[in-house]
C-alpha positions as CSV (number, residue, x, y, z in Angstrom):
1,M,-89.7,106.9,-4.5
2,L,-89.4,108.1,-8.1
3,K,-92.4,107.2,-10.3
4,R,-92.0,105.9,-13.8
5,N,-90.7,108.5,-16.2
6,Q,-90.4,111.1,-13.4
7,V,-87.4,113.3,-13.6
8,P,-85.8,114.2,-10.2
9,K,-85.8,117.9,-9.3
10,Q,-82.7,119.8,-10.2
11,T,-81.0,122.8,-8.6
12,H,-78.8,124.7,-11.0
13,I,-75.5,125.8,-9.4
14,N,-73.7,128.9,-10.6
15,R,-71.1,128.4,-13.2
16,E,-67.6,127.7,-11.8
17,P,-64.4,126.0,-13.0
18,L,-64.8,122.2,-12.7
19,D,-61.8,120.0,-12.0
20,A,-61.2,116.6,-10.7
21,G,-60.8,117.8,-7.1
22,I,-64.2,119.6,-7.0
23,I,-66.0,116.6,-8.6
24,Q,-64.5,114.1,-6.2
25,A,-65.5,116.2,-3.2
26,V,-69.2,116.0,-4.2
27,T,-71.3,113.6,-2.2
28,P,-74.7,112.1,-3.0
29,R,-77.6,114.4,-2.1
30,K,-81.4,114.1,-1.9
31,R,-81.8,116.1,-5.1
32,Q,-80.0,115.8,-8.4
33,I,-77.8,118.8,-8.9
34,K,-76.3,119.9,-12.2
35,R,-73.1,121.9,-12.3
36,S,-72.0,123.8,-15.3
37,A,-68.4,124.9,-16.2
38,C,-67.8,128.6,-16.8
39,D,-64.7,127.8,-18.8
40,N,-66.4,125.3,-21.0
41,P,-70.0,126.4,-22.0
42,G,-72.4,123.5,-22.6
43,F,-70.5,121.0,-20.4
44,Y,-72.4,119.8,-17.4
45,I,-71.8,117.4,-14.5
46,H,-74.8,115.8,-12.8
47,E,-74.1,115.0,-9.2
48,P,-75.2,111.7,-7.6
49,F,-78.5,111.8,-5.8
50,M,-80.4,109.6,-3.3
51,E,-84.2,109.3,-3.4
52,A,-86.1,106.9,-1.1
53,G,-83.6,104.1,-1.3
54,C,-82.6,104.8,-4.9
55,S,-79.0,105.9,-5.2
56,N,-76.9,106.8,-8.2
57,K,-73.2,106.7,-7.2
58,Y,-71.8,108.0,-10.5
59,R,-71.3,111.6,-11.6
60,V,-72.7,111.9,-15.1
61,F,-71.2,114.1,-17.8
62,S,-73.5,115.8,-20.4
63,V,-73.3,118.4,-23.1
64,A,-76.0,120.9,-24.1
65,F,-76.2,122.9,-27.3
66,R,-78.6,124.6,-29.7
67,H,-79.2,123.5,-33.3
68,K,-81.7,125.0,-35.7
69,G,-83.4,126.9,-32.9
70,R,-83.9,123.9,-30.7
71,R,-82.0,122.9,-27.5
72,F,-80.5,119.5,-27.2
73,S,-78.9,117.6,-24.4
74,K,-76.7,114.5,-24.8
75,T,-75.2,112.3,-22.2
76,I,-71.5,111.7,-22.7
77,G,-70.7,109.2,-19.9
78,H,-69.9,109.0,-16.2
79,D,-66.8,109.3,-14.1
80,G,-66.5,105.5,-13.9
81,D,-65.7,105.3,-17.6
82,M,-63.7,108.5,-18.2
83,T,-61.9,111.4,-16.6
84,V,-63.1,115.0,-16.5
85,A,-60.5,116.0,-19.1
86,E,-61.8,113.3,-21.5
87,A,-65.4,114.4,-21.0
88,R,-64.5,118.0,-21.7
89,A,-62.7,117.1,-24.9
90,I,-65.7,115.1,-26.1
91,A,-68.1,117.8,-25.3
92,A,-66.0,120.4,-27.1
93,Q,-65.9,118.0,-30.2
94,I,-69.6,117.5,-30.2
95,I,-70.3,121.2,-30.0
96,G,-67.7,121.9,-32.7
97,D,-69.3,119.3,-35.0
98,V,-72.7,120.8,-34.6
99,K,-71.4,124.4,-35.2
100,T,-69.6,123.4,-38.4
101,G,-72.4,121.3,-39.7
102,R,-70.4,118.1,-39.8
103,C,-73.1,116.2,-38.0
104,H,-76.7,117.1,-37.3
105,K,-76.8,114.8,-34.3
106,P,-74.2,114.6,-31.6
107,I,-72.3,111.3,-31.5
108,T,-71.1,109.9,-28.2
109,P,-68.1,107.6,-27.7
110,K,-70.4,104.6,-27.2
111,E,-72.1,105.3,-30.5
112,R,-68.7,105.5,-32.2
113,R,-67.9,101.9,-31.2
114,F,-67.7,99.8,-34.4
115,E,-70.4,97.3,-33.3
116,V,-72.8,100.0,-32.3
117,F,-72.2,102.0,-35.5
118,A,-72.8,98.8,-37.5
119,E,-76.3,98.4,-36.1
120,T,-77.0,102.1,-37.0
121,F,-75.6,101.4,-40.5
122,F,-77.8,98.3,-41.1
123,K,-80.9,100.2,-39.9
124,R,-80.3,103.3,-42.1
125,Y,-78.8,101.6,-45.1
126,G,-80.5,98.2,-45.2
127,H,-83.5,99.5,-47.2
128,N,-81.2,99.9,-50.2
129,W,-80.8,96.1,-50.4
130,K,-83.1,93.3,-51.1
131,P,-84.0,91.2,-48.0
132,V,-81.7,88.3,-49.2
133,T,-78.8,90.7,-49.8
134,L,-79.3,92.3,-46.4
135,A,-79.4,88.9,-44.7
136,G,-76.2,87.9,-46.5
137,S,-74.5,91.1,-45.6
138,R,-75.3,90.6,-41.9
139,R,-73.9,87.1,-42.0
140,A,-70.7,88.3,-43.6
141,Y,-70.5,91.1,-41.0
142,E,-71.0,88.8,-38.1
143,A,-68.7,86.0,-39.4
144,Y,-65.8,88.0,-40.8
145,I,-65.9,91.7,-39.8
146,V,-67.1,92.3,-36.3
147,P,-64.7,89.7,-34.6
148,F,-61.8,91.9,-35.7
149,F,-63.1,95.4,-35.3
150,T,-65.3,95.0,-32.2
151,G,-64.5,97.6,-29.6
152,M,-62.7,99.9,-32.0
153,D,-63.7,103.5,-32.6
154,V,-65.1,103.7,-36.1
155,Q,-63.3,107.0,-36.5
156,T,-59.9,105.5,-35.8
157,V,-60.1,102.6,-38.2
158,T,-57.0,103.0,-40.4
159,P,-55.9,101.4,-43.7
160,E,-53.3,99.4,-41.7
161,N,-56.2,97.9,-39.6
162,V,-58.0,97.0,-42.8
163,R,-54.8,95.4,-44.3
164,R,-54.2,93.3,-41.2
165,W,-57.8,92.2,-41.1
166,F,-57.8,91.4,-44.9
167,A,-54.5,89.4,-44.6
168,A,-56.0,87.3,-41.8
169,L,-58.7,86.1,-44.2
170,H,-56.2,84.9,-46.8
171,D,-57.4,81.3,-46.5
172,R,-60.9,82.4,-47.5
173,P,-60.3,84.8,-50.5
174,G,-63.9,84.8,-51.8
175,A,-65.4,85.6,-48.4
176,A,-62.6,88.2,-47.9
177,N,-63.4,90.0,-51.1
178,R,-67.1,90.2,-50.4
179,S,-66.5,91.3,-46.8
180,L,-64.1,94.0,-48.0
181,A,-66.8,95.4,-50.3
182,L,-69.2,95.5,-47.4
183,L,-66.7,97.2,-45.1
184,S,-66.0,99.8,-47.7
185,V,-69.7,100.6,-47.9
186,M,-69.9,100.9,-44.1
187,M,-66.9,103.3,-44.0
188,R,-68.3,105.4,-46.8
189,E,-71.6,105.7,-45.0
190,A,-69.8,106.5,-41.8
191,E,-68.5,109.6,-43.5
192,R,-72.0,110.6,-44.6
193,Y,-73.4,110.0,-41.1
194,G,-70.6,112.2,-39.5
195,Y,-68.7,109.4,-37.8
196,R,-65.6,109.9,-39.9
197,D,-64.0,112.8,-41.8
198,A,-64.7,113.1,-45.5
199,N,-62.5,111.2,-47.9
200,T,-61.0,108.9,-45.2
201,N,-62.3,105.5,-46.4
202,P,-59.6,103.1,-45.1
203,C,-60.7,100.5,-47.7
204,K,-59.8,102.7,-50.6
205,G,-57.0,101.3,-52.8
206,M,-57.1,97.8,-51.2
207,R,-56.4,95.1,-53.8
208,R,-58.7,92.1,-53.7
209,Y,-57.6,88.5,-53.8
210,R,-57.3,87.1,-57.3
211,L,-59.7,84.2,-57.6
212,R,-59.5,81.2,-59.9
213,K,-62.4,81.4,-62.2
214,Q,-64.5,78.2,-62.1
215,E,-65.6,77.2,-65.6
216,R,-67.7,74.0,-65.3
217,F,-70.5,73.1,-67.7
218,L,-72.1,69.9,-68.8
219,S,-71.2,68.1,-72.0
220,D,-73.8,66.4,-74.1
221,D,-72.9,63.0,-72.6
222,E,-73.2,64.4,-69.1
223,Y,-76.6,65.8,-69.9
224,R,-77.8,62.4,-71.0
225,H,-76.3,60.7,-68.0
226,L,-77.9,63.3,-65.6
227,G,-81.2,62.8,-67.2
228,R,-81.1,59.0,-66.7
229,M,-80.1,59.5,-63.0
230,L,-83.0,61.9,-62.4
231,A,-85.4,59.5,-64.0
232,A,-84.3,56.8,-61.7
233,Q,-84.6,59.0,-58.6
234,E,-88.0,60.5,-59.6
235,S,-90.2,57.9,-57.8
236,V,-88.3,58.5,-54.5
237,T,-88.1,62.3,-54.4
238,P,-90.3,63.7,-57.2
239,L,-90.2,67.4,-56.0
240,R,-86.5,67.6,-55.8
241,V,-86.1,66.0,-59.2
242,A,-88.6,68.4,-60.6
243,M,-86.7,71.3,-59.2
244,I,-83.4,70.2,-60.8
245,R,-85.1,69.6,-64.1
246,L,-86.5,73.1,-64.1
247,L,-83.1,74.5,-63.4
248,L,-81.8,72.5,-66.4
249,L,-84.7,73.6,-68.7
250,T,-84.9,77.3,-67.8
251,G,-81.4,78.4,-66.8
252,C,-82.9,80.1,-63.8
253,R,-81.1,80.9,-60.6
254,K,-81.6,78.5,-57.7
255,S,-83.3,81.2,-55.7
256,E,-85.8,81.9,-58.5
257,I,-87.0,78.3,-58.7
258,R,-86.8,77.8,-54.9
259,T,-89.2,80.7,-54.2
260,L,-91.5,80.1,-57.1
261,K,-95.2,80.6,-56.5
262,W,-98.1,79.2,-58.4
263,C,-99.4,82.7,-59.1
264,Y,-96.3,83.4,-61.1
265,Y,-97.2,80.6,-63.5
266,R,-99.8,82.1,-65.9
267,N,-100.7,82.7,-69.6
268,G,-98.6,85.0,-71.7
269,R,-99.3,87.0,-74.8
270,N,-99.0,83.9,-77.0
271,G,-101.5,82.0,-75.0
272,R,-98.9,79.7,-73.5
273,K,-98.0,79.7,-69.8
274,H,-94.8,81.2,-68.7
275,L,-93.3,82.4,-65.4
276,F,-93.7,86.1,-64.4
277,L,-91.4,86.9,-61.5
278,P,-92.4,90.2,-59.7
279,D,-88.9,90.5,-58.2
280,S,-85.6,88.9,-59.0
281,K,-81.9,89.8,-58.9
282,T,-82.4,92.1,-61.9
283,G,-86.0,93.2,-61.0
284,Q,-89.2,92.0,-62.8
285,K,-88.5,89.1,-65.1
286,M,-90.4,86.9,-67.5
287,I,-89.1,83.3,-67.9
288,Y,-90.1,81.6,-71.2
289,L,-91.0,78.0,-70.7
290,S,-90.7,75.1,-73.2
291,D,-93.3,72.4,-73.4
292,P,-91.2,69.9,-71.3
293,A,-90.9,72.6,-68.6
294,R,-94.6,73.3,-68.6
295,A,-95.3,69.5,-68.3
296,I,-93.1,69.3,-65.2
297,L,-95.0,72.2,-63.5
298,D,-98.4,70.8,-64.5
299,K,-97.5,67.5,-63.0
300,I,-96.7,69.0,-59.5
301,P,-99.7,68.9,-57.1
302,R,-100.8,72.3,-55.8
303,K,-100.9,71.8,-52.1
304,S,-99.5,75.2,-51.2
305,A,-99.0,78.7,-52.5
306,W,-95.4,77.7,-53.2
307,V,-94.5,75.3,-56.0
308,F,-91.9,73.7,-53.8
309,P,-93.2,74.1,-50.3
310,T,-91.0,73.8,-47.2
311,T,-90.7,70.6,-45.3
312,I,-90.3,72.4,-41.9
313,K,-93.1,71.5,-39.6
314,R,-94.6,73.0,-36.5
315,K,-94.6,71.5,-33.1
316,R,-97.8,69.6,-33.8
317,G,-96.4,68.1,-36.9
318,R,-98.3,70.2,-39.5
319,P,-96.3,71.8,-42.3
320,R,-95.9,75.6,-42.1
321,K,-97.8,77.2,-45.0
322,D,-96.2,80.6,-44.4
323,A,-92.6,79.4,-44.3
324,V,-90.3,80.3,-47.2
325,P,-89.4,77.2,-49.1
326,F,-85.8,76.0,-49.3
327,F,-83.7,73.7,-51.4
328,D,-82.2,70.7,-49.7
329,I,-78.6,71.2,-50.7
330,D,-77.6,68.0,-49.0
331,F,-79.7,66.1,-51.6
332,W,-77.8,67.6,-54.5
333,N,-74.4,66.9,-52.9
334,I,-75.3,63.2,-52.5
335,F,-77.0,63.0,-55.9
336,R,-74.1,64.5,-57.8
337,T,-71.7,62.2,-56.1
338,R,-73.7,59.2,-57.1
339,A,-73.9,60.5,-60.6
340,G,-70.1,61.0,-60.8
341,L,-70.5,64.8,-61.1
342,D,-68.8,65.8,-57.8
343,D,-67.5,69.1,-59.2
344,V,-70.8,70.3,-60.6
345,R,-72.6,73.0,-58.5
346,L,-76.2,73.9,-58.9
347,H,-75.2,77.3,-60.4
348,D,-73.2,75.3,-63.1
349,L,-76.6,74.2,-64.5
350,R,-77.2,77.8,-65.4
351,H,-73.8,78.0,-67.0
352,S,-74.5,74.9,-68.9
353,Y,-77.9,76.2,-70.1
354,A,-76.2,79.3,-71.6
355,S,-73.4,77.3,-73.1
356,L,-75.8,74.8,-74.7
357,A,-77.7,77.7,-76.2
358,I,-74.6,79.2,-77.7
359,R,-73.5,75.9,-79.2
360,N,-76.9,75.6,-80.9
361,G,-76.6,79.0,-82.5
362,V,-78.7,81.2,-80.1
363,S,-77.6,84.8,-80.3
364,L,-76.2,86.7,-77.3
365,V,-79.1,89.1,-77.4
366,T,-81.7,86.3,-77.3
367,L,-79.7,84.5,-74.6
368,G,-79.6,87.6,-72.5
369,R,-83.3,87.8,-72.6
370,L,-83.7,84.2,-71.7
371,V,-81.5,84.3,-68.6
372,G,-82.6,87.8,-67.6
373,H,-79.4,89.8,-68.0
374,V,-79.7,93.6,-68.1
375,D,-76.0,94.2,-69.1
376,P,-74.9,92.4,-72.3
377,E,-71.4,92.1,-70.8
378,T,-72.8,89.7,-68.2
379,T,-74.1,87.4,-70.9
380,L,-70.6,87.1,-72.3
381,Q,-69.4,85.5,-69.0
382,Y,-71.8,82.6,-69.6
383,T,-70.6,81.8,-73.1
384,H,-68.4,78.9,-71.9
385,L,-67.3,76.7,-74.8
386,T,-65.7,73.3,-74.7
387,D,-62.2,72.7,-75.9
388,G,-63.7,70.7,-78.7
389,A,-65.9,73.6,-79.8
390,L,-62.9,75.9,-79.8
391,G,-60.9,73.4,-81.8
392,D,-63.7,73.1,-84.4
393,A,-63.9,76.9,-84.6
394,V,-60.2,77.3,-85.5
395,E,-60.5,74.5,-88.1
396,I,-63.4,76.3,-89.7
397,I,-61.5,79.5,-89.9
398,A,-58.4,77.8,-91.3
399,Q,-60.5,75.9,-93.8
400,S,-62.0,79.2,-95.1
401,F,-58.5,80.3,-96.1
402,L,-57.6,77.0,-97.7
403,D,-60.7,77.0,-99.8
404,E,-59.7,80.2,-101.4
405,D,-57.5,80.3,-104.5
406,V,-53.8,80.3,-103.6
407,V,-52.1,83.5,-104.7
408,E,-48.5,83.4,-105.6
409,P,-46.4,85.8,-103.5
410,D,-44.8,88.8,-105.2
411,K,-41.1,88.2,-105.2
412,A,-40.4,91.8,-105.9
413,L,-41.7,92.7,-102.4
414,F,-39.3,90.3,-100.8
415,D,-36.4,91.7,-102.8
416,K,-37.1,95.2,-101.6
417,A,-37.7,94.3,-98.0
418,G,-35.0,91.7,-97.7
419,T,-35.3,88.1,-96.9
420,S,-35.6,88.5,-93.1
């Protein structure tokens, strides 16, 4: 019986033309025999063998080649999955790709399957993303991409396939747009890895769905109403209330407050405590805190490394100290309904923070520093102004003209140009 990692002895047969008739006539032997084709160098067929009760009934196809002075061998498949002609064509393609330098590693039909290539893509490309981005990309891939493309050869994915897939997601335009961007990156990397020909990205030129821009920010009255509702809820759920208040007072992203650690809360240059985030969406970031924000943090008991520790418990009932904290989104959904703010998302608190700063005369440069924007264009997207503020602005502009001395028009100009 074969021992572990023991390769059966092989007898190399002289080169001869290999066709379906010769292959079917081969019967299992006590030794593994490898036949080579004289008309297709590098293409081999491994005959079935029997060894002390261990039998392999399939004939295995393989290809051998040299690359950069080294000899490689790659299994193509077996005669239960493909014919001899198909195996020959694949062997010739692999050898041709290696000779022309298209790919430095031979790619088998199994590796070209979309779902198999996707795993290769995430392993090789995943380090370019933050862990949160990688996890989100995997969720989008599993939910929207792989159900449609599974089983397809990544090399044969066409623009028509992409259009049909994209049209099937018309009821979820936001998810469709994000998934299209991910699929485009996958196809681009497939070209780099040698799975597709160059400049054949099937996602190129695809138009995304036009999304309705959501502009929702709190008015002054809504700010006061939200403050009263939070004060009434503080005795029941103090940590959740503290988290929402910090979102209101800092303009931070939900993920930045959710994963906040006590070690990030330390003294700055002015001697006051601020938040120093080692990693955020835009890299390292310093969050300036007001006195009310510092008072909220100082009031929270330090029972964990996290400011807002998780409520997930182990089997014995103890809280997990190493678990990443999370925000109870159900609490916010219930709370905003009771407060009469059903259409306000948590991210709208960040919008409201920026809009409130603009209404109070904070410059775009200062606001960009406060919210952590690298690109000034991004800050412009947060300058949401109320209709009342816009109306006041046009009145101010009009009043500036009315305050000036009225100048009589020159009738001669009208006479020359005509009355029209």
